C-alpha positions in Angstrom: 80.1 -23.6 -15.7 79.0 -21.0 -13.2 75.4 -21.2 -14.4 75.4 -25.0 -14.1 76.7 -24.9 -10.6 74.1 -22.3 -9.6 71.4 -24.6 -10.9 72.6 -27.5 -8.8 73.1 -25.3 -5.8 69.6 -23.9 -5.9 68.2 -27.4 -6.3 70.2 -28.6 -3.3 68.9 -25.5 -1.3 65.3 -26.4 -2.2 66.0 -29.9 -1.1 67.1 -28.7 2.3 64.0 -26.6 2.6 61.9 -29.7 1.8 63.7 -31.6 4.6 62.8 -28.8 7.0 59.3 -28.9 5.8 59.0 -32.7 6.6 60.1 -32.2 10.1 58.1 -29.0 10.7 55.0 -31.1 10.1 55.9 -33.0 13.3 56.9 -29.9 15.2 56.7 -26.4 13.7 59.9 -25.1 15.2 62.0 -27.2 12.9 61.2 -24.7 10.2 63.8 -22.4 11.9 66.5 -24.6 10.4 65.6 -23.0 7.1 67.6 -20.0 8.3 70.7 -22.3 8.6 70.2 -23.4 5.0 69.9 -19.7 3.9 73.2 -19.0 5.6 74.7 -22.1 4.0 73.6 -20.8 0.6 75.6 -17.6 1.1 78.7 -19.6 2.3 78.5 -22.3 -0.4 81.5 -22.2 -2.7 83.4 -19.7 -0.5 85.0 -22.1 2.1 88.3 -23.2 0.6 90.8 -23.3 3.5 91.7 -26.7 5.0 90.9 -25.7 8.6 87.6 -24.1 7.6 86.5 -27.3 5.7 87.5 -29.5 8.6 85.6 -27.3 11.1 82.4 -27.7 9.0 83.0 -31.5 8.7 83.2 -31.7 12.5 80.3 -29.4 13.2 77.5 -32.1 12.9 79.2 -34.4 15.3 79.8 -31.6 17.8 76.2 -30.5 17.5 75.1 -34.1 18.1 77.2 -34.4 21.3 75.8 -31.2 22.6 72.2 -32.4 22.1 73.1 -35.7 23.8 74.5 -33.8 26.8 71.3 -31.6 27.0 69.2 -34.8 27.2 67.4 -34.3 23.9 64.7 -36.9 23.0 65.7 -39.5 20.4 63.5 -38.1 17.7 64.7 -34.6 18.0 68.3 -35.8 18.4 68.2 -37.7 15.1 66.3 -35.0 13.3 68.6 -32.1 14.3 71.7 -34.2 13.6 70.5 -35.0 10.1 69.7 -31.3 9.4 73.1 -30.2 10.7 74.8 -32.8 8.6 72.8 -31.8 5.5 73.6 -28.1 6.1 77.3 -28.6 6.4 77.4 -31.0 3.4 75.6 -28.4 1.4 78.3 -25.8 2.0 81.1 -28.3 1.1 79.4 -29.8 -1.9 81.7 -30.0 -5.0 80.9 -33.1 -7.0 78.2 -35.6 -8.0 78.9 -37.8 -4.9 78.2 -34.9 -2.6 74.9 -34.1 -4.2 74.0 -37.8 -4.0 74.8 -37.6 -0.3 72.4 -34.7 0.2 69.6 -36.7 -1.5 70.4 -39.7 0.7 70.2 -37.6 3.9 66.9 -36.1 2.7 65.5 -39.6 2.3 66.5 -40.5 5.9 64.7 -37.3 7.1 61.6 -38.3 5.1 61.5 -41.7 6.7 62.1 -40.2 10.2 59.3 -37.7 9.8 56.9 -40.4 8.5 57.0 -42.0 11.9 55.1 -39.0 13.3 53.6 -37.2 10.3 49.8 -37.6 9.7 49.3 -34.4 7.7 48.2 -34.3 4.0 51.2 -31.9 3.6 53.5 -34.9 3.9 52.2 -36.3 0.6 52.6 -32.9 -1.1 56.2 -32.5 0.2 56.9 -36.1 -0.9 55.9 -35.2 -4.5 58.1 -32.1 -4.4 61.0 -34.1 -3.0 60.8 -36.6 -5.9 60.8 -33.8 -8.5 63.6 -31.8 -7.0 65.8 -34.9 -6.2 65.3 -36.3 -9.7 66.3 -33.0 -11.4 69.3 -32.6 -9.0 70.6 -36.1 -9.6 70.4 -35.7 -13.4 72.0 -32.2 -13.4 74.8 -33.4 -11.0 76.0 -35.8 -13.7 77.4 -32.9 -15.7 80.8 -32.3 -14.0 81.9 -29.8 -16.6 79.9 -27.5 -18.8 76.2 -28.3 -19.0 75.2 -28.5 -22.7 72.4 -26.5 -24.1 69.2 -27.9 -22.7 65.8 -27.4 -24.4 62.3 -27.7 -23.1 62.2 -31.3 -24.1 65.0 -32.2 -21.7 63.2 -30.6 -18.8 60.0 -32.3 -19.8 61.8 -35.6 -19.7 63.1 -34.8 -16.2 59.5 -34.0 -15.0 58.2 -37.2 -16.6 61.0 -39.2 -15.0 60.2 -37.7 -11.6 56.5 -38.5 -11.9 57.3 -42.1 -13.1 59.6 -42.5 -10.1 56.9 -41.2 -7.8 54.3 -43.6 -9.3 56.7 -46.5 -9.0 57.4 -45.6 -5.3 53.6 -45.3 -4.8 53.2 -48.8 -6.3 55.9 -50.2 -4.0 54.1 -48.6 -1.0 50.9 -50.5 -1.8 52.6 -53.7 -2.8 55.0 -54.3 0.1 53.5 -56.7 2.6 52.4 -55.1 5.9 53.5 -57.8 8.3 53.5 -56.4 11.8 52.7 -57.4 15.4 51.0 -54.0 16.1 50.9 -50.5 15.1 54.0 -48.3 15.1 53.2 -46.1 18.0 54.8 -43.0 16.5 57.1 -40.5 18.0 56.6 -39.1 21.5 57.6 -35.7 20.0 53.9 -35.6 18.9 52.9 -35.3 22.6 52.5 -31.6 22.1 49.8 -32.2 19.5 47.6 -34.4 21.7 44.2 -33.0 22.3 40.7 -33.5 23.6 40.5 -36.2 26.3 41.8 -36.6 29.8 41.3 -39.4 32.4 41.3 -36.8 35.1 37.7 -35.8 36.0 38.2 -33.1 38.7 35.7 -30.5 39.7 37.6 -27.2 40.0 36.8 -23.6 39.2 38.4 -22.0 36.2 37.8 -21.2 32.5 37.7 -24.0 29.9 39.0 -23.3 26.4 37.2 -24.4 23.3 39.5 -26.5 21.0 38.3 -27.3 17.4 41.1 -29.8 16.7 39.7 -33.0 15.2 40.2 -35.9 17.7 38.7 -38.8 15.7 36.6 -39.6 12.7 34.0 -42.4 12.9 32.8 -44.0 9.7 29.9 -46.5 9.5 30.3 -49.7 7.6 29.7 -49.3 3.8 26.0 -49.7 3.1 24.9 -48.9 6.7 22.7 -45.9 7.4 24.0 -42.6 8.7 24.9 -42.5 12.4 22.2 -40.8 14.5 23.1 -37.5 16.1 24.1 -36.6 18.7 26.5 -39.6 18.8 27.7 -40.7 22.3 31.3 -42.1 22.1 32.3 -43.6 25.4 35.8 -43.7 26.7 35.9 -44.5 30.5 33.4 -45.2 33.2 34.0 -44.1 36.8 32.5 -45.4 40.1 34.0 -43.5 43.0 33.9 -39.8 43.8 36.2 -38.5 46.6 34.6 -35.0 46.8 36.8 -33.4 44.0 37.8 -36.2 41.6 36.3 -39.3 40.0 38.2 -42.6 40.2 37.9 -45.8 38.3 36.7 -49.1 39.9 39.2 -50.8 42.2 41.1 -53.8 40.9 43.6 -54.6 38.2 42.6 -54.5 34.5 42.6 -57.9 32.8 44.4 -58.5 29.5 42.5 -59.3 26.3 44.2 -61.2 23.5 43.0 -61.8 19.9 40.4 -64.6 20.0 39.9 -65.2 16.3 42.3 -64.3 13.4 45.2 -62.1 14.4 43.4 -58.9 15.3 39.9 -59.6 16.7 39.2 -59.0 20.4 35.9 -60.0 22.0 34.8 -57.6 24.7 31.2 -58.6 25.4 28.9 -61.6 24.7 26.1 -59.3 23.6 25.3 -59.1 19.9 26.2 -55.7 18.4 23.9 -53.5 16.3 26.5 -51.1 14.9 29.8 -51.6 13.1 32.1 -48.6 12.6 35.6 -47.7 11.8 37.4 -45.3 14.0 40.3 -43.1 12.8 41.8 -41.9 16.1 44.2 -39.0 16.2 47.0 -38.9 18.9 45.1 -38.4 22.2 47.9 -38.8 24.7 46.0 -41.6 26.4 45.7 -45.3 26.0 41.9 -45.3 26.0 40.0 -47.1 23.2 36.9 -45.2 22.1 33.7 -46.5 20.5 30.0 -45.7 20.1 28.2 -46.2 23.5 29.0 -49.8 24.6 31.8 -51.7 22.8 31.3 -55.4 22.2 34.3 -56.1 20.0 37.4 -54.5 18.5 39.4 -55.4 15.4 42.8 -53.8 15.0 46.5 -54.6 15.0 47.1 -54.3 18.7 49.4 -56.7 20.6 46.7 -56.9 23.4 44.0 -54.8 25.1 43.3 -54.2 28.7 39.8 -54.1 30.2 38.9 -52.8 33.7 35.9 -53.8 35.9 33.6 -51.4 34.2 34.3 -52.5 30.7 36.6 -49.6 29.7 39.2 -50.6 27.1 42.9 -49.5 27.0 45.7 -50.3 24.6 49.1 -51.5 25.8 50.6 -48.0 25.5 49.6 -44.5 24.2 49.8 -43.9 20.5 51.4 -40.8 19.0 50.1 -41.2 15.4 46.7 -41.8 13.8 45.5 -45.4 14.2 42.6 -47.2 12.6 40.5 -49.9 14.2 37.0 -51.4 13.7 34.5 -51.3 16.5 31.3 -53.4 17.0 29.0 -51.8 19.6 25.6 -51.4 21.1 24.6 -47.9 19.9 21.7 -47.3 22.2 20.9 -45.6 25.5 20.2 -48.9 27.4 22.4 -52.0 27.8 22.2 -55.1 30.0 24.3 -55.2 33.2 27.6 -57.0 32.8 27.4 -60.7 33.8 30.1 -60.2 36.5 28.0 -57.6 38.3 24.9 -59.6 37.9 26.5 -62.6 39.6 28.0 -60.6 42.5 25.4 -58.2 43.9 27.9 -57.0 46.5 29.7 -55.1 43.7 26.6 -52.9 43.4 27.6 -51.0 46.5 30.3 -49.0 44.6 27.5 -47.3 42.6 26.0 -45.9 45.8 29.3 -44.4 47.2 29.1 -40.7 48.1 31.6 -38.5 49.9 30.6 -36.6 53.0 27.7 -34.3 51.8 26.3 -31.2 53.5 22.8 -31.0 54.8 21.9 -28.4 52.2 22.9 -30.8 49.4 20.9 -33.7 50.9 17.9 -31.4 51.2 18.1 -30.6 47.5 18.3 -34.3 46.7 15.3 -35.1 48.9 13.3 -32.4 47.1 14.4 -33.2 43.6 14.7 -37.0 43.4 11.0 -37.7 43.3 8.9 -40.5 41.7 7.8 -44.1 42.2 10.3 -45.7 39.8 14.0 -45.3 39.2 13.2 -43.9 35.7 10.9 -41.3 37.2 13.6 -40.2 39.8 16.3 -40.0 37.1 14.2 -38.0 34.7 13.1 -35.6 37.5 16.8 -35.0 38.5 17.9 -34.4 34.9 15.0 -32.0 34.3 15.7 -30.1 37.5 19.3 -29.5 36.5 18.4 -28.5 33.0 15.8 -26.0 34.2 17.6 -24.4 37.1 21.3 -24.5 36.2 23.1 -22.7 33.4 25.9 -24.0 31.1 29.1 -22.0 31.3 32.8 -22.5 30.3 33.9 -20.2 33.1 32.4 -21.7 36.2 33.1 -20.2 39.7 31.8 -23.1 41.8 34.5 -24.6 44.0 32.8 -28.0 44.5 29.8 -30.0 43.3 27.8 -28.9 46.4 28.6 -25.2 45.6 27.4 -25.8 42.1 24.1 -27.4 43.1 23.2 -25.1 46.0 24.8 -21.7 45.2 26.6 -20.9 41.9 24.4 -23.0 39.5 26.7 -22.4 36.5 29.2 -25.0 35.2 29.9 -27.3 32.3 29.3 -31.0 31.7 31.4 -32.4 34.5 29.4 -30.3 37.0 26.1 -31.4 35.6 26.9 -35.1 35.4 28.6 -35.3 38.8 25.7 -33.5 40.4 23.1 -35.8 38.9 25.1 -38.9 39.9 25.5 -37.8 43.5 21.9 -36.5 43.9 20.6 -39.9 42.8 23.1 -41.8 44.9 22.1 -39.8 48.0 18.5 -41.2 47.4 19.6 -44.8 46.9 19.8 -44.9 43.1 22.8 -46.7 41.6 24.8 -44.6 39.1 28.2 -44.2 37.4 29.9 -41.5 35.4 30.9 -41.9 31.8 33.4 -39.7 30.0 34.0 -39.5 26.3 32.7 -37.4 23.4 29.3 -36.3 22.2 29.6 -35.5 18.5 27.1 -33.6 16.3 29.1 -32.9 13.2 28.5 -35.1 10.1 30.6 -34.9 7.0 28.0 -35.1 4.2 30.6 -35.4 1.4 31.8 -38.9 2.4 29.5 -39.9 5.2 31.4 -40.0 8.5 31.3 -38.4 11.9 33.8 -35.7 12.9 34.7 -35.6 16.6 36.5 -32.5 17.9 38.3 -31.8 21.1 35.6 -29.4 22.2 33.1 -32.3 22.0 34.6 -33.9 25.1 31.7 -34.7 27.4 30.6 -36.5 30.5 27.2 -38.1 31.3 25.5 -40.5 33.7 24.4 -44.1 33.5 21.6 -45.2 35.9 21.1 -48.8 36.9 17.4 -49.6 36.4 16.8 -53.2 37.1 19.2 -55.2 35.0 19.8 -52.3 32.5 22.2 -49.4 32.5 20.3 -46.4 31.1 22.0 -43.2 29.8 21.0 -39.8 31.0 22.6 -36.5 29.9 21.7 -33.6 32.2 23.9 -31.1 30.2 22.3 -28.8 27.6 23.2 -30.0 24.1 24.2 -28.0 21.0 24.7 -29.0 17.3 27.8 -27.9 15.4 27.3 -26.1 12.1 30.1 -26.2 9.6 30.7 -24.9 6.1 30.9 -26.9 2.9 34.5 -25.9 2.5 35.3 -27.3 5.9 33.6 -30.5 4.9 35.6 -30.7 1.7 39.0 -30.1 3.4 38.3 -32.7 6.0 37.2 -35.1 3.3 40.6 -34.7 1.7 42.3 -35.5 5.0 40.0 -38.5 5.5 41.0 -39.9 2.0 44.6 -39.5 3.0 44.1 -41.4 6.3 42.0 -44.1 4.7 44.4 -44.9 1.8 47.9 -44.0 3.2 48.3 -43.3 6.9 46.3 -46.4 8.1 47.0 -48.6 5.1 47.7 -52.0 6.7 47.7 -55.7 5.7 43.9 -56.0 5.8 43.6 -53.0 3.5 46.3 -54.5 1.2 44.5 -57.8 0.9 41.2 -56.1 0.2 42.9 -53.9 -2.5 44.5 -57.0 -4.1 41.2 -58.8 -4.2 39.4 -55.8 -5.7 42.2 -55.5 -8.3 41.9 -59.2 -9.1 38.2 -59.0 -9.6 38.6 -56.0 -11.8 41.3 -57.7 -14.0 39.3 -60.9 -14.2 36.2 -59.0 -15.3 38.2 -56.8 -17.7 39.9 -59.9 -19.3 36.5 -61.5 -19.8 35.2 -58.4 -21.4 38.2 -58.0 -23.7 38.0 -61.7 -24.7 34.2 -61.4 -25.4 34.7 -58.3 -27.5 37.5 -59.9 -29.5 35.4 -62.9 -30.2 32.4 -60.7 -31.3 34.7 -58.7 -33.6 36.2 -61.9 -35.1 32.7 -63.3 -35.8 31.5 -60.0 -37.3 34.6 -59.6 -39.4 34.3 -63.2 -40.7 30.8 -62.5 -41.9 31.6 -59.2 -43.5 34.5 -60.5 -45.5 32.1 -62.9 -47.3 30.3 -59.8 -48.6 31.8 -58.3 -51.9 30.5 -54.8 -51.0 32.7 -54.8 -47.8 35.7 -55.9 -49.9 35.1 -53.1 -52.4 34.7 -50.6 -49.5 38.0 -51.7 -47.9 39.8 -51.5 -51.2 38.5 -48.0 -51.7 39.6 -47.0 -48.2 43.1 -48.3 -48.8 43.3 -46.4 -52.1 42.2 -43.1 -50.4 44.7 -43.6 -47.6 47.5 -44.0 -50.2 46.4 -40.9 -52.0 46.3 -39.0 -48.7 49.8 -40.0 -47.8 51.1 -39.0 -51.3 49.3 -35.7 -50.9 51.0 -35.1 -47.6 54.4 -35.9 -49.2 53.6 -33.4 -52.0 52.6 -30.8 -49.5 55.9 -31.4 -47.7 57.8 -30.8 -50.9 55.7 -27.7 -51.7 56.4 -26.1 -48.3 60.1 -26.7 -48.5 60.3 -25.5 -52.2 58.4 -22.3 -51.3 60.7 -21.6 -48.4 63.8 -22.1 -50.6 62.4 -19.9 -53.3 61.8 -17.2 -50.6 65.4 -17.5 -49.6 66.7 -17.2 -53.2 64.2 -14.3 -53.9 62.8 -15.8 -57.2 60.3 -18.4 -58.3 61.1 -21.4 -60.5 60.4 -21.3 -64.2 58.1 -24.0 -65.6 59.9 -27.3 -65.6 62.9 -25.9 -63.6 64.2 -27.8 -60.6 65.3 -26.3 -57.3 69.0 -27.0 -58.1 68.7 -25.3 -61.5 67.0 -22.3 -59.8 69.9 -21.8 -57.4 72.5 -22.1 -60.2 70.7 -19.5 -62.2 69.6 -17.0 -59.6 71.9 -17.3 -56.6 74.9 -19.6 -57.1 76.3 -20.4 -53.7 77.7 -23.6 -52.2 75.8 -23.0 -49.0 72.4 -22.6 -50.6 73.2 -25.6 -52.9 73.8 -27.6 -49.8 70.4 -26.6 -48.5 68.8 -27.9 -51.8 70.4 -31.3 -51.2 68.9 -31.2 -47.6 65.5 -30.6 -49.2 66.0 -33.5 -51.5 67.0 -35.8 -48.6 63.7 -35.2 -46.9 62.0 -37.4 -49.5 64.2 -40.3 -48.5 64.0 -39.8 -44.7 61.3 -42.6 -44.3 59.8 -42.5 -40.8 61.9 -39.4 -39.9 60.4 -37.4 -42.8 58.2 -35.3 -40.6 61.0 -34.4 -38.2 63.5 -33.8 -41.1 61.0 -31.5 -42.8 60.6 -29.4 -39.6 64.3 -29.2 -39.2 65.0 -28.1 -42.8 62.1 -25.7 -42.8 63.5 -24.1 -39.6 67.0 -23.9 -41.1 65.8 -22.3 -44.3 63.9 -19.6 -42.4 66.8 -18.9 -40.1 69.2 -18.5 -43.1 66.7 -16.1 -44.7 66.3 -14.1 -41.5 70.1 -13.9 -41.1 70.6 -12.7 -44.7 67.8 -10.1 -44.3 69.4 -8.8 -41.1 72.9 -8.6 -42.6 71.6 -6.6 -45.6 73.0 -6.5 -49.1 
């Protein structure tokens, strides 16, 4: 009994560690609760007093109230309360119902962590949970002594767990995804947000490189590879107050789905690129897309658009979301119709703060040319030739960067170009987003990292906005292993994390086409077989051949039966220690050489194998094993 309880207890302990693993994906410090489960493992089975048990039963509620008083967020409150309840229940576990309760709490923890887990590790832990929980529930049914269990029993448990997992996987893909919008995830993931900030402020100080993946951009199936570097726009700014860029004045308008339930029209211009964006938690509500977005397809309640065409969701998202983007992936785009109809709005693209005489002298000497294009190129080339890129700039302002320090990063370069051109009467605006250069060759998609955050300039040239990037560019080189690992994550995101109603309908259609095609193929093959068989049966040579095959099969089966009798007879002769005389039966051999009721009983077991029918092979193995065991025992016992 002790051994059986130890098996259950260790399985319950592993289940507790699995629960900690699920939550540690959301926030790593939840792994510290594994220490509580280790202490519980030492206490399990040793708390017998009534007051001690009552104290443990009340501990989860007390811990919950303490967390409420401390103002713990809802996600952390529920997660820690469940872990505390699971730990105390583990110490007090005595019967099958207690073990079932532990499994139920683990399921709740899994569902809770799914609201914020986007890691591939979630799927691996889910498989481990199915296996451990299945074994535990089966073992918990043995209240008393657990009978002798062979390898076949454990194999059945593993198969049962895998079947359960496959069934749950099928339910996941089959349940309808009716929703009015994405689940936004848990705010607990705010600590994982990376890469993008609405705040464009020129300040001295070091900038850290962050290789965290912010998004993945996949072209439509069959479309060519995206050109590099890829400019992914986020926000456009019009006003600079000397230190910080601000968006255009005015309230953002709300956009609602115009066709279907998830399609949003942003611009009347015809797109030339269709991509799918898998956006990680960014901590902002900005919608990203290649260059100039003309339409979005995604399960959003509504979108917001400001005067410059920047798009925002109704609230920040704290989990990976997927949406399709149609865009103009080019460095020029027509001016928005609103601006074209109201020329007075163009004044905001000439706004400059109070500038020093030294800065204006640089602008006069740099912004040269007859056309706007010439002036823009001259300004860009000047910054690239005379200023250096640095992640640790010392310039305290844009004027300090242009005139004195001459070292900075993209925000310094882009702001300087915009203000130099504005000082000479050229309309400009600042764009922030990402410039990505990393392409995953294994599956064909663009990888955008936090360190790819970038700013650049758009110059108004006639009725076109033209992109200019005055910052030195660089391409990211990655290893094949990095590509492979990210490809695994991408497969997880495509098929699990962002699996929605549209994906479900597409999967069902594909499965229907496959089954229809397979059914036609099977029917055609059966008809061909029937026609061929009908023709062959009219040929006497085929009939003779089939008769000969049946006769050979009968002879083969008889030979196997004779081989079976021969193996058993030889094993029995080895046990007796003598061989049969010509014409002597096994029973006669035993009566002559080793009369014994036990051995005579074995002879009758050998005879019964011939009448075992379908169980003959299994009975043969059992009797053969028994004969060898008896012989080995007699040899060990000696004369």
